[in-house]
C-alpha positions in Angstrom: 0.0 0.0 0.0 1.3 3.4 -1.0 0.0 6.9 -0.4 -1.6 8.6 -3.4 1.2 11.1 -3.9 2.0 12.6 -7.3 4.9 10.8 -8.9 6.9 14.0 -9.0 6.2 15.2 -5.5 9.9 15.5 -4.7 11.2 16.1 -8.2 13.9 18.7 -8.2 14.8 18.1 -4.6 18.2 16.8 -3.6 18.0 14.9 -0.3 20.9 14.0 2.0 20.2 11.1 4.4 22.6 10.2 7.2 22.7 6.5 7.9 21.1 6.1 4.5 22.5 2.7 3.6 20.4 0.4 5.8 17.2 0.2 7.8 14.8 3.1 7.9 17.2 5.4 6.1 17.3 3.0 3.1 13.5 2.7 3.1 13.1 6.5 3.2 15.6 6.9 0.4 13.9 4.4 -1.8 10.5 6.2 -1.4 12.1 9.6 -2.0 13.6 8.4 -5.3 10.2 6.9 -6.3 8.8 10.4 -5.9 11.5 12.0 -8.1 14.2 13.1 -5.6 17.9 12.9 -6.2 19.7 11.2 -3.3 22.9 11.5 -1.3 23.5 8.8 1.4 26.2 8.8 4.0 27.4 6.4 6.7 30.5 4.8 8.1 30.6 1.8 5.8 31.2 2.8 2.2 30.7 -0.7 0.9 27.2 -0.8 2.4 26.4 2.6 0.9 27.6 1.6 -2.5 25.6 -1.6 -2.5 22.4 0.4 -1.7 23.3 3.0 -4.3 23.6 0.2 -6.9 20.2 -1.2 -5.9 18.6 2.2 -6.3 20.4 2.9 -9.7 19.0 -0.4 -11.0 15.5 0.4 -9.7 15.3 4.1 -10.8 18.1 4.6 -13.4 19.6 7.5 -11.5 22.9 7.7 -9.7 23.1 8.1 -5.9 26.0 10.0 -4.4 27.6 8.1 -1.5 29.9 9.6 1.1 31.7 7.8 3.9 31.2 9.8 7.1 31.4 9.3 10.8 28.9 11.8 12.1 30.5 11.7 15.6 33.4 13.7 14.1 32.8 17.4 13.3 35.6 17.3 10.8 34.2 14.3 9.0 30.8 15.9 8.9 32.2 19.1 7.4 34.0 17.1 4.7 30.9 15.2 3.9 28.8 18.4 3.6 31.4 20.0 1.4 31.3 16.9 -0.9 27.5 17.0 -1.0 27.2 20.7 -1.5 29.8 21.1 -4.2 28.3 18.3 -6.3 25.0 20.1 -6.5 22.5 21.9 -4.3 21.1 20.2 -1.2 17.5 20.9 -0.4 16.8 18.5 2.5 18.8 17.0 5.3 17.5 13.9 7.0 19.2 13.2 10.4 18.6 9.5 10.6 22.0 8.1 11.8 21.5 6.6 15.3 23.1 4.2 17.8 21.4 2.5 20.8 21.5 -0.6 22.9 19.9 -1.7 26.2 22.0 -1.7 29.4 21.9 -0.9 33.1 22.7 2.8 33.1 24.8 2.7 36.2 27.1 0.2 34.5 27.6 2.2 31.3 31.2 3.2 30.6 31.9 6.8 29.6 32.9 5.4 26.2 29.4 3.8 25.8 27.7 7.0 26.7 29.8 9.1 24.4 29.2 6.6 21.6 25.4 7.1 21.7 25.6 10.9 22.3 28.2 11.3 19.6 26.0 9.7 16.9 22.5 10.9 18.0 23.2 14.3 19.6 26.5 15.6 18.4 26.1 14.1 14.9 22.6 15.6 14.5 23.8 19.0 15.7 27.0 19.0 13.5 25.0 18.0 10.4 22.2 20.5 11.0 24.3 23.5 11.9 26.7 22.8 9.1 24.0 22.5 6.5 22.1 25.5 7.9 25.2 27.6 7.6 25.6 26.7 4.0 21.9 27.4 3.2 22.1 30.8 5.0 25.3 31.9 3.4 24.0 30.9 -0.1 20.6 32.6 0.7 18.8 29.3 0.0 15.8 27.7 1.7 16.1 24.2 3.2 14.4 21.6 5.3 15.8 19.4 8.1 13.9 16.2 9.1 15.2 14.5 12.3 14.2 10.9 13.2 13.7 10.7 17.0 12.5 8.0 19.4 9.5 7.8 21.7 12.0 7.9 24.6 12.8 11.5 23.6 9.2 12.4 24.6 8.7 10.1 27.6 12.1 9.0 28.8 13.0 5.3 28.8 14.9 3.1 31.3 17.9 1.1 30.0 18.4 3.3 27.0 19.0 6.6 28.8 21.8 8.1 26.6 19.6 7.7 23.5 16.6 9.3 25.3 18.9 12.2 26.3 20.3 12.6 22.9 17.0 12.5 20.9 15.4 14.9 23.4 18.2 17.3 22.6 17.5 17.0 18.9 13.8 17.7 19.5 14.8 20.9 21.4 17.1 21.8 18.5 14.2 21.3 16.1 11.9 23.7 18.0 14.6 26.3 18.7 16.0 26.5 15.1 12.5 26.5 13.6 12.2 30.0 15.2 15.7 31.2 14.7 16.0 30.0 11.0 12.3 30.6 10.0 13.0 34.0 8.6 15.7 32.4 6.5 13.2 30.1 4.8 14.5 27.0 6.6 12.0 24.5 8.1 12.8 21.9 10.8 10.5 19.0 11.6 10.9 15.7 13.4 9.3 12.3 13.3 9.0 9.8 16.2 8.7 6.2 14.9 7.3 3.6 17.2 8.0 -0.1 16.4 9.3 -0.3 12.9 11.5 -3.4 13.0 15.0 -3.3 11.4 17.8 -5.8 11.7 20.1 -3.4 13.5 17.7 -2.0 16.0 16.0 -5.3 16.7 19.3 -7.1 17.5 20.3 -4.4 20.0 17.0 -3.5 21.7 15.2 -6.8 22.1 15.8 -8.3 25.5 17.4 -11.8 25.3 14.9 -14.5 25.9 12.0 -12.0 26.2 8.6 -13.6 25.8 6.9 -10.2 25.3 5.0 -10.0 22.0 6.2 -7.2 19.7 2.5 -6.2 19.4 1.9 -5.9 23.1 1.3 -2.3 24.1 0.3 -1.3 20.5 -3.4 -0.5 20.2 -3.3 -1.1 16.4 -2.0 -4.6 17.3 0.9 -4.6 14.7 4.2 -3.1 14.1 4.7 -0.3 11.6 5.4 -0.8 7.9 8.5 1.0 6.5 6.4 2.5 3.7 4.1 4.1 6.2 7.0 5.9 7.8 8.6 6.8 4.4 5.3 8.3 3.2 5.0 10.5 6.3 8.6 11.7 5.9 8.1 12.3 2.1 5.1 14.5 3.0 7.0 16.5 5.6 10.0 17.3 3.4 7.8 18.1 0.4 6.3 21.5 -0.5 2.9 20.2 0.7 4.2 20.7 4.2 5.7 24.1 3.5 3.9 25.8 6.5 4.8 23.1 9.0 7.9 23.8 11.1 9.1 23.1 14.7 6.7 20.1 14.9 7.3 16.6 16.0 5.0 14.0 14.5 4.6 10.6 16.3 3.8 7.5 14.2 3.6 4.6 16.7 0.2 2.9 16.4 -1.0 4.7 19.5 1.4 2.8 21.9 2.5 5.8 23.9 -1.0 6.5 25.0 -1.1 3.2 26.9 1.9 4.5 28.9 3.5 1.2 27.9 7.2 1.0 27.9 9.0 -0.7 25.1 8.3 -4.5 25.0 10.3 -6.3 27.6 11.0 -3.3 29.9 8.7 -4.6 32.6 10.6 -7.8 32.6 14.0 -6.1 32.7 13.0 -4.2 35.9 13.1 -7.5 37.7 16.2 -8.9 36.1 19.0 -10.3 38.2 22.7 -9.7 37.5 22.8 -13.1 35.8 20.0 -12.1 33.5 21.9 -9.0 32.5 25.0 -11.1 31.8 23.0 -13.2 29.5 21.8 -10.1 27.7 25.3 -8.7 27.3 26.5 -12.0 25.9 23.6 -12.1 23.4 24.3 -8.6 21.9 26.2 -8.0 18.7 29.8 -6.9 19.4 30.2 -3.1 19.0 33.6 -1.6 18.5 32.6 1.8 19.9 30.2 1.1 22.7 31.1 -0.7 25.9 29.5 -1.4 29.2 31.6 -1.6 32.3 31.7 -4.9 34.1 
């Protein structure tokens, strides 16, 4: 099922997506290209970006620019934005890159905290201010779309750094919508609920959890990537030209139940042994560590 958008809804727009090679970023990019946009995707793994770009070229017959970038590094972000900017105009920035995992907060190492804040908070701020500066200096309008989490609005145990970081990006969205509004720059945010992806599922699903992925969702299902992509396409299009500073939630109504993410109630009662099993089950991360 797809929304009844005009095929050229995003024609003429050049869209930069951070973390655009996999997961929700890839799904958004696919939909944006279906609607006529030209695409730039960045991420840490160039081989992943190039594989996605090749898929899109075969599907749409248009080249996708790929740029290796670690958004935790201000220097890397500036280099990436230079590459994107000088290869053609950029109309839309999508702050999608993210990092998260479940852990007992009091056992997080400083490196683990910095890893999440570096991607989700610093990276989003570096990309947004860098792109905004270029738009303002060139006297061009632009749109920033940031992908948040429900924890940014409600808080969340066991994923505290991510909640902190995404709440900061929401504050940035509201603040810059006012500051940059006179410059013709819009900022909007989207809060997805449960939209399963391989990366997020492997890091955020409690080991051995018996909790159904549909529990706590009034619509009794997880979201479809096309549903999120359609919402994002609308928000970055000219149809939403009078919307700025807003955060739109797409979660099947789950937050209104006050329900924490599936498995959280179980985790509140976990023993140290349960947490050890969880740590052992998680994919190895080179940049995020939890103290023992």
